[in-house]
ZAMARGU-4260 file (C-alpha; in steps of 0.2 Angstrom, whole numbers, plus 5000, padded with zeros to 4 digits):
<rodrens>
0) 5876/5411/5569 | 5874/5401/5586 | 5863/5388/5577 | 5878/5382/5567 | 5890/5384/5582
5) 5879/5374/5593 | 5883/5359/5582 | 5902/5362/5586 | 5898/5371/5603 | 5915/5379/5603
10) 5929/5379/5591 | 5945/5388/5587 | 5952/5404/5594 | 5946/5422/5593 | 5960/5434/5588
15) 5961/5438/5570 | 5979/5433/5569 | 5985/5420/5557 | 5987/5402/5564 | 6004/5400/5572
20) 6012/5388/5559 | 6002/5380/5546 | 6007/5363/5539 | 6001/5355/5523 | 5994/5339/5530
25) 5976/5339/5535 | 5968/5323/5540 | 5969/5312/5524 | 5953/5312/5514 | 5944/5296/5517
30) 5927/5289/5522 | 5922/5294/5539 | 5922/5281/5553 | 5905/5272/5551 | 5892/5273/5565
35) 5894/5255/5570 | 5912/5257/5573 | 5911/5272/5585 | 5911/5270/5604 | 5895/5265/5612
40) 5891/5274/5629 | 5889/5262/5644 | 5873/5262/5654 | 5880/5273/5667 | 5887/5287/5655
45) 5881/5305/5659 | 5868/5309/5646 | 5864/5326/5638 | 5850/5329/5626 | 5850/5339/5611
50) 5833/5348/5610 | 5823/5362/5603 | 5805/5368/5604 | 5801/5354/5591 | 5807/5341/5603
55) 5822/5330/5605 | 5835/5328/5591 | 5848/5318/5598 | 5860/5314/5613 | 5877/5317/5619
60) 5886/5306/5632 | 5902/5307/5643 | 5911/5293/5652 | 5928/5287/5658 | 5937/5274/5649
65) 5947/5260/5660 | 5963/5269/5655 | 5958/5285/5663 | 5954/5295/5646 | 5937/5303/5644
70) 5926/5298/5630 | 5911/5307/5622 | 5898/5302/5610 | 5886/5312/5599 | 5871/5304/5590
75) 5858/5316/5582 | 5846/5317/5567 | 5839/5334/5563 | 5826/5334/5549 | 5836/5320/5540
80) 5853/5327/5543 | 5864/5315/5553 | 5878/5318/5566 | 5887/5303/5573 | 5904/5305/5581
85) 5914/5301/5596 | 5929/5309/5604 | 5942/5303/5616 | 5952/5316/5626 | 5968/5314/5637
90) 5970/5328/5650 | 5987/5334/5655 | 5992/5339/5673 | 5983/5355/5676 | 5968/5350/5666
95) 5973/5356/5648 | 5971/5344/5633 | 5986/5333/5630 | 5978/5324/5616 | 5961/5322/5608
100) 5954/5312/5593 | 5937/5315/5585 | 5929/5302/5573 | 5913/5301/5563 | 5902/5312/5552
105) 5893/5328/5554 | 5881/5338/5544 | 5896/5345/5535 | 5905/5328/5532 | 5920/5320/5540
110) 5922/5325/5558 | 5940/5318/5559 | 5952/5328/5570 | 5967/5325/5580 | 5977/5335/5592
115) 5993/5330/5601 | 6006/5338/5613 | 6024/5331/5612 | 6040/5339/5617 | 6033/5356/5620
120) 6024/5357/5603 | 6006/5356/5600 | 6000/5349/5583 | 5983/5348/5576 | 5975/5341/5560
125) 5957/5341/5554 | 5949/5336/5537 | 5952/5354/5531 | 5967/5361/5540 | 5983/5357/5550
130) 5995/5367/5561 | 6007/5367/5575 | 6012/5379/5589 | 6021/5380/5605 | 6011/5371/5619
135) 6004/5381/5633 | 5987/5386/5627 | 5970/5378/5628 | 5966/5370/5612 | 5949/5373/5605
140) 5944/5360/5592 | 5937/5365/5575 | 5922/5353/5579 | 5920/5338/5590 | 5907/5333/5603
145) 5899/5348/5611 | 5900/5343/5629 | 5919/5339/5626 | 5922/5357/5629 | 5915/5357/5646
150) 5932/5357/5654 | 5937/5373/5645 | 5921/5381/5652 | 5926/5375/5669 | 5944/5382/5667
155) 5937/5399/5661 | 5926/5400/5676 | 5940/5397/5688 | 5953/5408/5679 | 5945/5424/5684
160) 5950/5441/5676 | 5967/5433/5670 | 5958/5422/5658 | 5965/5408/5647 | 5977/5408/5632
165) 5970/5398/5617 | 5977/5387/5603 | 5978/5390/5589 | 5977/5408/5595 | 5968/5421/5606
170) 5963/5423/5624 | 5947/5421/5633 | 5938/5427/5649 | 5922/5424/5657 | 5910/5436/5666
175) 5895/5430/5677 | 5877/5435/5676 | 5861/5431/5686 | 5857/5415/5695 | 5841/5405/5691
180) 5832/5391/5701 | 5826/5377/5689 | 5817/5361/5692 | 5824/5344/5687 | 5825/5325/5692
185) 5832/5329/5709 | 5821/5344/5713 | 5826/5362/5713 | 5843/5367/5707 | 5853/5383/5705
190) 5861/5387/5689 | 5871/5403/5683 | 5872/5412/5666 | 5890/5417/5661 | 5897/5425/5645
195) 5913/5420/5637 | 5923/5433/5627 | 5937/5430/5615 | 5930/5415/5606 | 5917/5423/5595
200) 5914/5441/5589 | 5901/5443/5602 | 5900/5436/5620 | 5895/5418/5620 | 5882/5413/5633
205) 5884/5397/5643 | 5875/5390/5659 | 5885/5384/5674 | 5879/5374/5689 | 5880/5379/5707
210) 5899/5375/5708 | 5903/5386/5692 | 5905/5371/5681 | 5897/5368/5664 | 5879/5364/5664
215) 5871/5368/5647 | 5872/5377/5631 | 5855/5385/5626 | 5852/5391/5609 | 5840/5387/5594
220) 5846/5370/5597 | 5851/5367/5615 | 5862/5354/5624 | 5856/5351/5642 | 5857/5337/5655
225) 5844/5324/5652 | 5829/5327/5664 | 5830/5346/5663 | 5822/5349/5646 | 5807/5357/5655
230) 5819/5372/5660 | 5823/5376/5642 | 5811/5390/5640 | 5816/5398/5657 | 5834/5398/5653
235) 5832/5404/5636 | 5821/5419/5642 | 5834/5423/5655 | 5848/5422/5642 | 5839/5433/5629
240) 5835/5446/5643 | 5853/5447/5648 | 5859/5449/5630 | 5845/5462/5626 | 5851/5472/5641
245) 5869/5472/5635 | 5864/5476/5617 | 5852/5490/5622 | 5866/5501/5626 | 5873/5499/5609
250) 5856/5504/5601 | 5855/5519/5612 | 5872/5525/5606 | 5868/5523/5588 | 5849/5528/5588
255) 5852/5545/5597 | 5843/5561/5592 | 5859/5568/5585 | 5860/5553/5573 | 5844/5558/5566
260) 5850/5576/5561 | 5849/5580/5542 | 5862/5572/5531 | 5868/5577/5514 | 5877/5565/5503
265) 5886/5575/5489 | 5895/5569/5473 | 5889/5551/5474 | 5885/5538/5461 | 5866/5535/5465
270) 5858/5518/5461 | 5840/5521/5455 | 5832/5505/5460 | 5815/5509/5453 | 5823/5511/5435
275) 5837/5500/5438 | 5850/5513/5433 | 5866/5520/5441 | 5867/5539/5440 | 5883/5548/5442
280) 5887/5565/5451 | 5871/5566/5462 | 5867/5573/5478 | 5854/5567/5491 | 5847/5576/5506
285) 5838/5567/5520 | 5829/5576/5534 | 5816/5570/5547 | 5819/5552/5542 | 5814/5555/5524
290) 5822/5558/5508 | 5820/5577/5506 | 5828/5581/5489 | 5839/5573/5475 | 5848/5583/5463
295) 5865/5586/5453 | 5881/5585/5463 | 5883/5602/5471 | 5866/5608/5468 | 5858/5605/5486
300) 5861/5616/5501 | 5864/5607/5518 | 5852/5614/5531 | 5860/5621/5548 | 5867/5607/5558
305) 5867/5594/5544 | 5881/5581/5542 | 5889/5583/5524 | 5897/5567/5517 | 5908/5568/5502
310) 5903/5553/5491 | 5918/5554/5479 | 5922/5537/5473 | 5907/5530/5482 | 5889/5524/5478
315) 5873/5527/5487 | 5861/5512/5486 | 5845/5509/5495 | 5845/5500/5511 | 5849/5481/5507
320) 5836/5468/5510 | 5840/5449/5514 | 5824/5440/5509 | 5829/5424/5519 | 5837/5429/5536
325) 5830/5421/5552 | 5831/5433/5567 | 5846/5428/5576 | 5851/5434/5594 | 5853/5453/5597
330) 5871/5453/5592 | 5867/5445/5575 | 5855/5458/5570 | 5867/5471/5575 | 5879/5463/5563
335) 5866/5463/5549 | 5864/5482/5551 | 5883/5484/5551 | 5883/5476/5534 | 5870/5487/5527
340) 5854/5476/5529 | 5840/5489/5534 | 5826/5477/5530 | 5824/5458/5529 | 5811/5444/5528
345) 5813/5431/5542 | 5804/5415/5535 | 5802/5405/5551 | 5803/5414/5568 | 5794/5408/5584
350) 5779/5420/5590 | 5788/5424/5606 | 5804/5430/5597 | 5795/5439/5583 | 5784/5449/5595
355) 5798/5453/5607 | 5811/5458/5594 | 5798/5469/5584 | 5793/5478/5600 | 5810/5482/5606
360) 5815/5488/5589 | 5800/5499/5589 | 5805/5507/5606 | 5823/5509/5601 | 5831/5496/5612
365) 5836/5485/5598 | 5846/5490/5583 | 5839/5479/5569 | 5833/5481/5552 | 5814/5481/5549
370) 5808/5463/5549 | 5794/5455/5539 | 5791/5439/5548 | 5783/5422/5544 | 5780/5407/5555
375) 5783/5389/5550 | 5768/5377/5550 | 5773/5358/5549 | 5764/5342/5553 | 5768/5334/5569
380) 5782/5322/5564 | 5799/5316/5570 | 5806/5326/5555 | 5796/5342/5559 | 5805/5359/5558
385) 5811/5365/5575 | 5802/5380/5581 | 5787/5376/5570 | 5768/5377/5574 | 5765/5358/5573
390) 5748/5352/5567 | 5739/5335/5566 | 5724/5339/5555 | 5718/5351/5542 | 5708/5360/5555
395) 5723/5363/5566 | 5733/5369/5550 | 5720/5382/5547 | 5720/5387/5566 | 5738/5389/5565
400) 5737/5401/5550 | 5724/5411/5561 | 5736/5412/5575 | 5750/5419/5564 | 5738/5432/5558
405) 5733/5436/5576 | 5751/5438/5581 | 5753/5452/5568 | 5765/5442/5557 | 5767/5444/5538
410) 5767/5426/5531 | 5765/5407/5533 | 5779/5396/5528 | 5774/5378/5526 | 5787/5364/5528
415) 5792/5347/5521 | 5783/5336/5533 | 5766/5344/5530 | 5751/5334/5523 | 5749/5340/5505
420) 5731/5338/5507 | 5731/5352/5520 | 5740/5365/5509 | 5726/5371/5498 | 5714/5374/5512
425) 5727/5382/5524 | 5734/5393/5510 | 5716/5399/5505 | 5714/5404/5523 | 5730/5413/5523
430) 5726/5422/5507 | 5709/5427/5515 | 5718/5435/5529 | 5731/5444/5518 | 5746/5433/5522
435) 5759/5428/5510 | 5761/5409/5507 | 5778/5401/5504 | 5790/5388/5510 | 5798/5371/5507
440) 5788/5359/5497 | 5780/5344/5507 | 5787/5327/5504 | 5776/5317/5490 | 5771/5334/5483
445) 5779/5342/5467 | 5783/5361/5467 | 5770/5363/5453 | 5757/5355/5464 | 5762/5367/5478
450) 5760/5382/5467 | 5743/5376/5461 | 5738/5373/5479 | 5742/5391/5484 | 5760/5395/5486
455) 5765/5412/5481 | 5783/5408/5482 | 5795/5393/5482 | 5809/5394/5496 | 5826/5387/5491
460) 5831/5383/5473 | 5832/5364/5477 | 5813/5365/5479 | 5811/5371/5461 | 5824/5358/5456
465) 5812/5345/5464 | 5800/5346/5449 | 5813/5336/5439 | 5818/5324/5452 | 5813/5305/5452
470) 5798/5300/5462 | 5808/5292/5476 | 5817/5308/5479 | 5800/5319/5479 | 5792/5306/5491
475) 5807/5308/5503 | 5809/5327/5502 | 5808/5329/5521 | 5824/5319/5523 | 5842/5321/5516
480) 5835/5318/5499 | 5830/5336/5497 | 5849/5339/5495 | 5855/5323/5489 | 5843/5321/5475
485) 5847/5337/5467 | 5866/5334/5470 | 5865/5317/5461 | 5852/5320/5447 | 5851/5338/5442
490) 5867/5338/5432 | 5858/5327/5419 | 5842/5337/5418 | 5838/5345/5402 | 5831/5362/5405
495) 5824/5364/5388 | 5814/5348/5389 | 5795/5350/5391 | 5795/5346/5410 | 5806/5360/5416
500) 5803/5372/5402 | 5785/5371/5405 | 5787/5373/5424 | 5797/5389/5421 | 5784/5396/5409
505) 5770/5392/5422 | 5780/5400/5436 | 5782/5416/5426 | 5764/5416/5421 | 5758/5415/5439
510) 5772/5427/5444 | 5777/5415/5458 | 5792/5421/5467 | 5808/5411/5469 | 5819/5413/5484
515) 5835/5404/5478 | 5847/5405/5492 | 5859/5398/5479 | 5874/5403/5490 | 5870/5388/5501
520) 5871/5376/5487 | 5888/5384/5481 | 5895/5379/5498 | 5887/5362/5499 | 5891/5356/5482
525) 5907/5364/5476 | 5918/5365/5491 | 5931/5352/5495 | 5936/5361/5511 | 5953/5369/5517
530) 5950/5385/5507 | 5937/5399/5511 | 5920/5398/5503 | 5919/5413/5491 | 5905/5420/5501
535) 5917/5421/5516 | 5934/5424/5509 | 5932/5443/5511 | 5928/5441/5530 | 5943/5430/5534
540) 5954/5438/5548 | 5940/5450/5554 | 5927/5439/5563 | 5935/5424/5572 | 5946/5409/5568
545) 5932/5399/5577 | 5921/5403/5562 | 5935/5402/5549 | 5940/5384/5554 | 5922/5377/5558
550) 5912/5386/5544 | 5922/5397/5532 | 5934/5384/5526 | 5923/5368/5529 | 5920/5355/5516
555) 5904/5354/5507 | 5890/5340/5508 | 5897/5323/5510 | 5900/5313/5494 | 5887/5299/5492
560) 5887/5282/5482 | 5903/5284/5472 | 5899/5302/5466 | 5913/5314/5465 | 5914/5333/5469
565) 5914/5336/5451 | 5897/5328/5449 | 5891/5339/5463 | 5899/5354/5454 | 5890/5350/5438
570) 5873/5349/5447 | 5877/5366/5455 | 5882/5374/5438 | 5865/5368/5431 | 5857/5376/5446
575) 5865/5393/5442 | 5859/5390/5424 | 5841/5388/5431 | 5842/5404/5441 | 5846/5413/5424
580) 5832/5404/5415 | 5820/5409/5429 | 5825/5427/5428 | 5825/5428/5409 | 5807/5421/5409
585) 5801/5434/5420 | 5800/5424/5437 | 5803/5437/5451 | 5818/5433/5461 | 5822/5439/5479
590) 5839/5438/5486 | 5841/5429/5502 | 5854/5419/5511 | 5847/5408/5525 | 5863/5412/5534
595) 5871/5427/5543 | 5868/5440/5530 | 5886/5442/5526 | 5883/5429/5511 | 5871/5441/5503
600) 5883/5450/5491 | 5889/5433/5485 | 5871/5428/5481 | 5870/5443/5470 | 5887/5439/5462
605) 5880/5422/5458 | 5865/5430/5450 | 5877/5440/5439 | 5885/5424/5434 | 5868/5417/5429
610) 5865/5432/5417 | 5858/5446/5428 | 5865/5463/5425 | 5873/5471/5441 | 5857/5483/5442
615) 5845/5468/5441 | 5855/5459/5454 | 5854/5474/5466 | 5836/5476/5462 | 5833/5458/5469
620) 5839/5465/5486 | 5831/5482/5486 | 5815/5487/5477 | 5809/5469/5472 | 5807/5463/5490
625) 5800/5479/5495 | 5786/5477/5482 | 5784/5459/5488 | 5780/5464/5506 | 5770/5479/5500
630) 5782/5492/5507 | 5788/5499/5491 | 5778/5515/5492 | 5789/5520/5507 | 5806/5511/5505
635) 5816/5500/5494 | 5822/5514/5483 | 5830/5531/5485 | 5816/5543/5480 | 5809/5560/5487
640) 5797/5556/5501 | 5802/5539/5505 | 5810/5534/5521 | 5829/5537/5523 | 5835/5519/5521
645) 5852/5520/5512 | 5869/5513/5512 | 5885/5522/5506 | 5898/5509/5499 | 5916/5512/5494
650) 5917/5508/5475 | 5906/5505/5460 | 5894/5491/5461 | 5889/5493/5443 | 5906/5486/5439
655) 5910/5476/5455 | 5896/5470/5466 | 5909/5466/5479 | 5909/5485/5483 | 5892/5482/5492
660) 5903/5473/5506 | 5913/5489/5509 | 5900/5498/5519 | 5905/5516/5524 | 5888/5523/5531
665) 5871/5516/5535 | 5856/5526/5536 | 5840/5517/5543 | 5824/5526/5547 | 5834/5542/5545
670) 5847/5537/5558 | 5865/5540/5551 | 5877/5527/5557 | 5896/5525/5554 | 5898/5507/5547
675) 5916/5506/5555 | 5909/5510/5572 | 5894/5497/5569 | 5906/5484/5564 | 5917/5487/5580
680) 5901/5486/5591 | 5896/5469/5582 | 5913/5462/5585 | 5921/5463/5568 | 5940/5467/5567
685) 5939/5478/5552 | 5931/5481/5535 | 5928/5466/5523 | 5941/5464/5510
</rodrens>
């Protein structure tokens, strides 16, 4: 979650109340202000760098204009995705924002946003929403340049326990954590970790300088003053340790010995994932972390001290898997469990994070589903994936594969800047070591060639689509062309023609897996903005308006070269058809989101649109991924002797997959947890609609 929010740093307010007064006039749809027309920072501007383990991705600047206003500029390229924007802010007496204007383009399209205070009223307009309210709170933009929110951080630090009121709504406070001494251009310097509550569902970490003023934002992609890049790991480690300490108390509460007492679910509908059938009027008993018995409703006797849960009107399904869920911070993985995700594949996690999170899950100090982790291997290149093991030769690629095995991880994920010539030898070594091979398809390489070179799985549907793309798209698949090519051309591709029909047959013959993450493309290709993405509509009002404004109702991928949103939608519809063709041909599909996990049910709903039955869609998020990782003998379905990984949902997913969002009880490794309490602990304001 914080990876996306780093792009906006901070956005709207936290209370789940509706915006004060909506108007019907967002910023008019037009082309974003081009880069050459944006403000240019002077030589003496204060500069921050946007960095990750992969290196520097961009810069942000702050300076004063001659008229006293404060100007900001953001320039960034992240694996081909462009952010170019400026922001000019006028501060009122007392430091609040009197006016701000944002121009330019982000990875999500037009960055345009305006905010004004006049005659006691505050008004705001973005590309997707507009509203007004009585002035008096601190406005938090839906987007804008990250460091433009430094004055808000400074004000929160000075406000103490009283906190600050926000616009459009909400109230925030700051608490302070430990100090760190770091090294920089001027020698040693003290900085302090702080946490802001009331903006996001969980406490938001930020670093302050010795005067309790904004210093840096540390995340998967970080914003830090130029010259202090060397302190990145030190600050991240301290921040993660502080977060871990806070969340450990939550884990202790839910993973208590009492929570592992026997449990009897009676009178439930049961999903048999092995057979792909829904069984009515069943009873399931779990004891000592295992499924002890399954029988007809009313036929099982609860042992002494057991919890008995009446399942009338509810369905018991195996613990849900997200097959493309990168390990987030500790709050994020808690949120995943609250939504019924008891197992997941993380296709791209750094060694340090993978080992730390796995160890803390094992000792009971981290509440997280069981992970099966891959590490990314990419060629050293300006467009290399952040967090990747970067290599410069075939020998280094093979050595990286061996390091992944030595770290105890599950798989190798190759990325788009890899040298195609290195794939086959590196994949062969991975297979020799028992590792799964998957990933993006390197630029200049077709997906059929990647499969022939050793891929067990193609990650993201656009890399299946790439088989049908023109050569200039394939050759630049490590740039925006991996998105823009399919958006432009796929609507005109004939799936019955020999090229794609033959490729589908070959994938089925080889039993090559596909991890579509098609919910991503629904958002990118079909959404105009201003209304909730179908994946997020059930979560409106229960997470945070910061996310509602900056993500849930955001527009899709920017339109290019005269194409229309309808053109994009036609390409997306063909992608849905492709998923159906793959499934019908016998290509194994595993459901994943590459998001926050809350998108998973929408992924399954799209599979149903593509021709899956409800049971087949649910199998793609239960027994099939368990088989893929080799864990199906112990989990992935509800069967006597298997681990007690189960989710009780309100309703009937056989007729309404949306029932999977209405989680009532989560059982993970035999621990029985109330989903409402889990959601509250994770910062949710209620059950999804």
